[in-house]
C-alpha positions as CSV (number, residue, x, y, z in Angstrom):
1,M,130.5,-136.4,-28.6
2,N,127.1,-136.6,-28.3
3,T,124.9,-136.1,-25.1
4,E,124.7,-139.5,-24.3
5,E,128.7,-140.0,-24.8
6,I,129.0,-137.3,-22.2
7,K,126.7,-138.6,-19.7
8,S,128.5,-141.9,-19.9
9,K,131.5,-140.3,-18.3
10,L,129.7,-138.6,-15.3
11,T,128.4,-139.8,-12.2
12,K,124.7,-140.6,-11.6
13,K,124.4,-138.0,-9.1
14,I,125.6,-135.2,-11.3
15,I,123.2,-136.1,-13.9
16,E,120.3,-136.2,-11.7
17,D,121.2,-132.8,-10.3
18,V,121.7,-131.5,-14.1
19,E,118.3,-133.1,-14.9
20,D,116.5,-131.3,-12.1
21,C,117.7,-127.9,-13.3
22,I,116.9,-128.4,-16.8
23,P,113.5,-126.7,-17.7
24,K,111.0,-128.6,-19.6
25,G,110.9,-128.1,-23.2
26,T,114.6,-127.2,-23.5
27,S,116.2,-127.9,-26.9
28,A,118.5,-130.8,-27.4
29,D,121.4,-128.4,-28.6
30,K,121.2,-126.6,-25.6
31,I,121.1,-129.7,-23.5
32,K,124.3,-130.8,-24.9
33,K,125.7,-127.5,-24.4
34,I,125.0,-127.8,-20.9
35,Y,126.4,-131.0,-20.5
36,E,129.7,-130.1,-22.2
37,D,130.1,-127.2,-19.7
38,V,129.4,-129.6,-17.0
39,M,131.9,-131.9,-18.5
40,K,134.7,-129.3,-18.3
41,E,133.9,-128.4,-14.9
42,Y,133.8,-132.2,-13.9
43,E,137.5,-132.6,-15.5
44,L,138.8,-129.8,-13.7
45,A,137.4,-130.6,-10.4
46,K,139.4,-134.1,-10.4
47,V,142.4,-134.8,-8.4
48,A,145.6,-135.1,-10.7
49,Q,147.2,-138.5,-10.1
50,G,149.6,-138.2,-7.6
51,E,148.3,-135.2,-5.9
52,S,149.1,-135.0,-1.9
53,V,145.5,-134.2,-1.0
54,G,146.2,-134.9,2.9
55,I,149.0,-132.2,3.1
56,I,147.3,-129.7,0.7
57,S,143.8,-130.3,2.8
58,A,146.1,-129.4,6.0
59,E,147.5,-126.4,4.5
60,S,144.5,-124.8,3.1
61,I,142.6,-125.2,6.5
62,G,145.5,-124.5,8.9
63,E,146.9,-121.4,7.0
64,P,143.5,-119.5,7.1
65,G,142.8,-120.9,10.8
66,T,145.8,-119.0,11.9
67,Q,144.1,-115.8,11.0
68,M,140.9,-116.5,12.7
69,I,139.8,-114.2,15.7
70,L,139.2,-115.6,19.1
71,R,135.8,-114.4,19.9
72,T,132.4,-115.2,21.2
73,F,129.4,-114.2,19.3
74,H,126.2,-112.9,21.3
75,L,122.7,-113.1,20.0
76,A,121.3,-109.7,19.7
77,G,118.9,-108.8,22.6
78,V,119.3,-112.0,24.5
79,A,122.4,-111.4,26.8
80,E,122.2,-115.3,28.0
81,M,122.6,-116.8,24.6
82,N,126.1,-117.0,23.4
83,V,127.4,-119.2,20.4
84,T,130.9,-120.1,20.4
85,T,132.6,-119.2,16.9
86,G,135.7,-118.7,15.1
87,L,138.6,-121.0,16.5
88,P,137.5,-122.1,20.0
89,R,134.3,-123.4,18.2
90,L,136.9,-125.2,15.3
91,I,138.7,-126.8,17.9
92,E,135.6,-128.3,19.8
93,I,134.7,-130.0,16.3
94,L,138.5,-131.0,15.3
95,D,138.9,-132.2,19.0
96,G,135.5,-134.6,18.4
97,R,134.4,-133.0,22.0
98,K,131.3,-135.0,23.5
99,S,130.4,-131.8,25.6
100,I,130.5,-128.5,23.9
101,E,130.3,-125.1,25.4
102,T,127.2,-123.8,23.7
103,P,125.1,-126.3,22.4
104,M,122.2,-124.8,20.4
105,M,119.4,-125.8,17.9
106,E,117.7,-124.1,14.9
107,I,114.2,-125.3,14.9
108,Y,112.1,-125.0,11.6
109,L,108.2,-124.9,12.1
110,K,105.2,-126.0,10.1
111,E,102.1,-123.6,9.3
112,P,100.7,-121.5,11.1
113,Y,103.7,-121.2,13.3
114,K,106.4,-120.4,10.7
115,S,104.0,-117.6,9.5
116,G,104.1,-116.2,13.0
117,K,101.1,-117.1,14.6
118,N,101.4,-118.4,18.0
119,I,105.0,-118.5,17.8
120,K,105.5,-117.4,21.4
121,E,103.3,-119.5,23.1
122,L,105.0,-122.6,21.3
123,A,108.4,-121.0,22.3
124,V,107.1,-121.1,26.0
125,Q,106.0,-124.3,25.5
126,I,109.7,-125.4,24.3
127,K,111.7,-123.9,26.8
128,E,112.4,-125.9,29.9
129,T,110.8,-124.7,33.1
130,R,111.9,-125.4,36.5
131,L,110.1,-124.9,39.8
132,G,112.2,-122.2,40.8
133,E,110.8,-120.1,38.2
134,L,107.3,-120.3,39.2
135,V,107.7,-119.8,43.0
136,K,107.2,-116.5,44.4
137,E,109.3,-117.2,47.5
138,F,110.5,-120.3,49.6
139,I,110.0,-120.6,53.4
140,I,112.3,-122.7,55.4
141,D,110.9,-123.9,58.7
142,L,113.8,-125.1,60.8
143,A,111.4,-126.2,63.6
144,E,109.6,-128.6,61.7
145,N,112.0,-129.4,58.8
146,T,109.9,-128.4,56.1
147,V,110.2,-126.3,53.0
148,S,106.9,-124.1,51.9
149,F,106.4,-122.2,49.0
150,T,103.8,-120.4,47.0
151,L,103.3,-120.3,43.2
152,D,102.8,-117.6,41.0
153,E,99.6,-118.0,39.2
154,D,100.2,-115.9,36.2
155,K,103.4,-117.7,35.5
156,L,101.5,-120.8,35.9
157,K,98.8,-119.9,33.4
158,L,101.5,-118.8,30.9
159,I,103.1,-122.4,30.8
160,G,99.5,-124.1,31.0
161,A,100.6,-125.8,34.3
162,T,98.3,-126.7,37.5
163,P,99.2,-127.0,41.2
164,S,98.4,-130.9,40.9
165,L,101.1,-130.9,38.0
166,I,103.7,-129.5,40.5
167,I,102.9,-131.8,43.1
168,K,103.4,-134.6,40.8
169,A,106.7,-133.4,39.5
170,I,107.9,-132.8,43.0
171,E,106.9,-136.4,44.3
172,K,108.5,-138.1,41.2
173,A,111.9,-136.0,41.8
174,A,112.3,-135.7,45.3
175,K,110.5,-138.9,46.2
176,L,108.9,-137.3,49.1
177,P,105.4,-136.7,50.5
178,V,104.0,-133.2,49.5
179,K,101.1,-131.4,51.4
180,Q,98.9,-128.5,49.9
181,N,97.1,-126.2,52.5
182,G,95.3,-123.7,50.0
183,R,98.0,-121.7,47.8
184,E,100.8,-123.1,49.9
185,I,102.4,-126.4,49.0
186,S,105.1,-127.8,51.8
187,V,107.5,-130.5,51.7
188,P,108.9,-132.2,54.8
189,V,112.4,-133.6,55.3
190,T,111.7,-137.3,56.1
191,S,115.4,-138.3,57.1
192,K,115.9,-139.1,60.8
193,E,119.1,-137.3,60.8
194,A,117.1,-134.0,59.7
195,G,119.0,-130.8,60.2
196,V,119.7,-127.4,58.7
197,N,122.0,-128.9,55.9
198,E,119.2,-131.2,54.8
199,V,116.3,-128.8,54.8
200,Y,118.7,-126.4,52.5
201,K,119.8,-129.3,50.4
202,L,116.0,-130.1,50.0
203,K,115.2,-126.5,49.0
204,E,117.9,-126.5,46.2
205,L,116.4,-129.7,45.0
206,L,112.9,-128.2,44.8
207,R,114.4,-125.2,42.9
208,H,115.7,-127.4,40.2
209,V,112.7,-129.8,40.0
210,F,111.7,-130.1,36.2
211,V,108.1,-129.0,35.5
212,A,107.4,-128.6,31.7
213,G,108.7,-128.0,28.5
214,V,111.7,-129.7,26.8
215,K,114.9,-130.7,28.8
216,N,117.9,-128.9,28.4
217,I,116.3,-126.1,26.3
218,T,117.1,-123.0,28.6
219,Q,116.6,-120.2,26.2
220,V,114.3,-119.8,23.4
221,L,114.3,-116.8,20.8
222,P,112.0,-116.6,17.7
223,V,113.6,-114.7,14.7
224,K,112.4,-113.9,11.3
225,R,114.5,-115.4,8.4
226,G,113.1,-114.2,5.0
227,E,109.5,-115.2,5.0
228,E,109.3,-117.6,7.8
229,Y,110.3,-117.6,11.7
230,V,112.6,-119.9,13.1
231,I,113.2,-120.7,16.9
232,I,117.0,-120.5,18.0
233,T,117.5,-122.2,21.3
234,A,120.4,-122.3,24.1
235,G,120.5,-126.2,24.8
236,S,120.0,-129.2,22.6
237,N,117.3,-132.2,22.9
238,L,116.7,-133.0,19.4
239,K,115.0,-136.3,19.9
240,A,112.5,-134.7,22.1
241,I,111.8,-131.6,19.6
242,L,111.4,-133.9,16.6
243,G,108.7,-135.5,18.2
244,M,106.6,-132.3,18.3
245,E,103.9,-131.8,15.6
246,A,104.8,-128.2,15.0
247,V,108.3,-129.0,14.2
248,D,109.5,-129.4,10.7
249,V,111.6,-132.3,11.1
250,H,113.3,-132.2,7.6
251,R,115.2,-129.2,8.4
252,T,115.7,-128.6,12.2
253,T,119.2,-129.2,13.4
254,S,121.4,-129.2,16.2
255,N,125.1,-128.1,16.5
256,D,126.1,-131.1,18.5
257,I,127.6,-133.5,16.3
258,F,127.2,-136.5,18.9
259,E,123.6,-136.0,19.4
260,L,122.9,-136.0,15.6
261,N,125.0,-139.1,15.4
262,A,122.7,-140.8,17.9
263,V,119.6,-139.7,16.2
264,F,120.3,-139.9,12.5
265,G,123.7,-142.0,12.4
266,I,127.2,-141.4,11.2
267,E,126.3,-139.9,7.7
268,A,124.4,-136.9,9.3
269,A,127.6,-136.5,11.8
270,R,129.8,-136.4,8.7
271,A,127.4,-133.7,7.0
272,S,127.2,-131.8,10.2
273,I,131.1,-131.7,10.5
274,I,131.3,-130.2,7.3
275,N,128.3,-127.6,7.4
276,E,129.8,-126.5,10.9
277,I,133.5,-126.1,9.7
278,Y,132.1,-124.4,6.5
279,K,130.1,-122.0,8.6
280,I,133.0,-121.2,10.9
281,I,135.4,-120.2,8.1
282,E,132.9,-118.3,6.1
283,S,131.9,-116.5,9.0
284,Q,135.4,-115.2,9.6
285,G,135.7,-113.9,5.7
286,L,138.0,-116.8,4.7
287,N,137.6,-119.0,2.0
288,V,138.4,-122.7,1.8
289,D,137.5,-125.3,-0.8
290,E,134.8,-127.8,0.7
291,R,136.8,-130.8,-0.4
292,H,139.2,-130.2,2.2
293,I,136.8,-130.0,4.7
294,M,135.1,-133.3,3.3
295,L,138.4,-135.0,3.8
296,V,138.8,-133.8,7.3
297,A,135.0,-135.0,7.9
298,D,135.8,-138.4,6.1
299,M,139.0,-139.1,8.3
300,M,136.8,-138.4,11.7
301,T,133.9,-140.7,10.7
302,V,135.4,-143.4,8.5
303,D,135.2,-146.0,11.4
304,G,131.3,-145.6,11.7
305,M,132.0,-143.3,14.8
306,I,133.2,-139.8,15.6
307,K,137.0,-139.5,16.4
308,G,138.7,-136.1,17.0
309,I,142.3,-135.4,15.7
310,T,143.9,-135.9,19.0
311,R,146.1,-138.3,20.6
312,Y,142.9,-140.4,22.0
313,G,141.3,-140.1,18.4
314,I,142.7,-140.7,15.1
315,I,146.4,-140.0,16.2
316,G,146.3,-142.7,19.0
317,E,145.5,-145.3,16.2
318,K,148.2,-144.7,13.8
319,S,150.3,-147.7,13.2
320,S,153.5,-145.7,13.4
321,V,155.2,-145.0,16.5
322,L,157.0,-142.0,15.5
323,A,154.1,-140.5,14.0
324,R,152.2,-141.0,17.4
325,A,155.4,-139.6,19.2
326,S,155.5,-136.5,17.0
327,F,152.0,-135.5,18.0
328,E,152.0,-135.2,21.9
329,T,153.6,-137.2,24.7
330,P,156.4,-138.7,23.0
331,I,158.4,-140.4,25.8
332,K,155.3,-142.3,26.8
333,H,154.8,-143.5,23.2
334,L,158.6,-144.4,22.4
335,I,158.7,-146.2,26.1
336,N,155.6,-148.1,25.5
337,A,156.8,-149.2,22.0
338,A,160.2,-150.2,23.4
339,L,158.6,-152.3,26.0
340,V,156.8,-154.4,23.5
341,G,159.4,-154.3,20.8
342,E,156.9,-152.4,18.3
343,R,158.0,-152.3,14.8
344,D,157.5,-149.0,12.6
345,P,156.5,-149.6,8.9
346,L,157.5,-146.0,7.9
347,N,154.6,-145.7,5.2
348,S,153.2,-142.0,6.2
349,V,154.7,-138.9,5.9
350,V,155.4,-137.5,9.8
351,E,158.1,-140.4,10.6
352,N,159.8,-140.2,7.3
353,V,160.3,-136.5,7.5
354,M,161.7,-137.3,11.3
355,I,164.5,-139.8,9.9
356,N,165.3,-137.8,6.6
357,Q,163.8,-140.2,4.2
358,I,161.8,-139.6,1.0
359,V,158.2,-139.0,1.9
360,P,155.6,-141.8,0.4
361,I,153.2,-139.3,-0.8
362,G,150.6,-139.2,-3.9
363,T,147.1,-140.3,-4.3
364,G,146.8,-142.9,-6.8
365,Q,150.5,-143.2,-7.9
366,S,151.4,-146.1,-9.5
367,R,154.9,-147.8,-9.2
368,I,156.4,-149.9,-12.2
369,V,158.6,-153.1,-11.2
370,M,160.9,-154.3,-13.8
371,K,162.4,-157.6,-13.7
372,D,166.3,-157.5,-14.3
373,K,167.4,-159.8,-17.3
374,E,170.3,-161.1,-15.5
375,N,168.3,-162.2,-12.6
376,K,166.0,-164.0,-15.0
377,K,169.0,-166.1,-16.3
């Protein structure tokens, strides 16, 4: 078989990847040998007809999953920045949870920042800054029903903010008049029924007024990876970060799958599910073939939206009453099905196991139908 014949049996993507890796000036005999080896690997990678891919994937992920350690990983040197890993993180992904415990980003940078120049200044610009971080002290005046404070000028310089910027931020967030007397800024309670509670509520509101940086990015940590610097964050705001000139938009990512779906689409979300699950399994020292993880990711995203493997997601949409009942809340499913006279087609694995029938499994399995001669007559 010559090279062109081998190419005709391979996929376009494999041929493109092979062509990219072959150095220029490689002889025809060597190229043929490369394609022969690729063909062997391709044939071995194919799923055999009748293979029960779903059951094998479930076993392959479930068995090492039972060996996972329940732990939370702390980033070295920063006590506040925790990253959920291991089994808790795996459950988060497979359940398709919209609000995750520890959202984080890996921000890759352009020059000169990725070489380490001015990276601390950039990190400060990215971190969310609230008014409470810039104030020396809050003074509550119950006689006048006002909250006053003085700003820390050193901290203002660090983030590049001015008192006028702070006043604008307060007026926008609290929708109250702001008075400035030298270094002191005061905000009155304008409500007619102003009392102690309202004044203290105003103080708490002022503490949390957003002043500068990127919203939801609560911590930043520049780290060196190989030859370049990367900023790891606690909290995620992908859309705002990608709008910054210093950020490498092609490599920056978030561990929030729903946010990736909103910004980049369902294909990016699918890739993120695969990467996140693979990263968790690898960090635990376990080994699972990536194709099993890909099958799970495909099931979660096949409808164009992310659905968890829960009774509200994929399981809830199964056509089989018994399959839904076998997962969670069996009585509820059975009563609801009985009320509407629902029929069960028994075309999946679980429901056939429950009633002791042969399980209809096998991907690509064909069936032969033969006509009986007597019936033909």
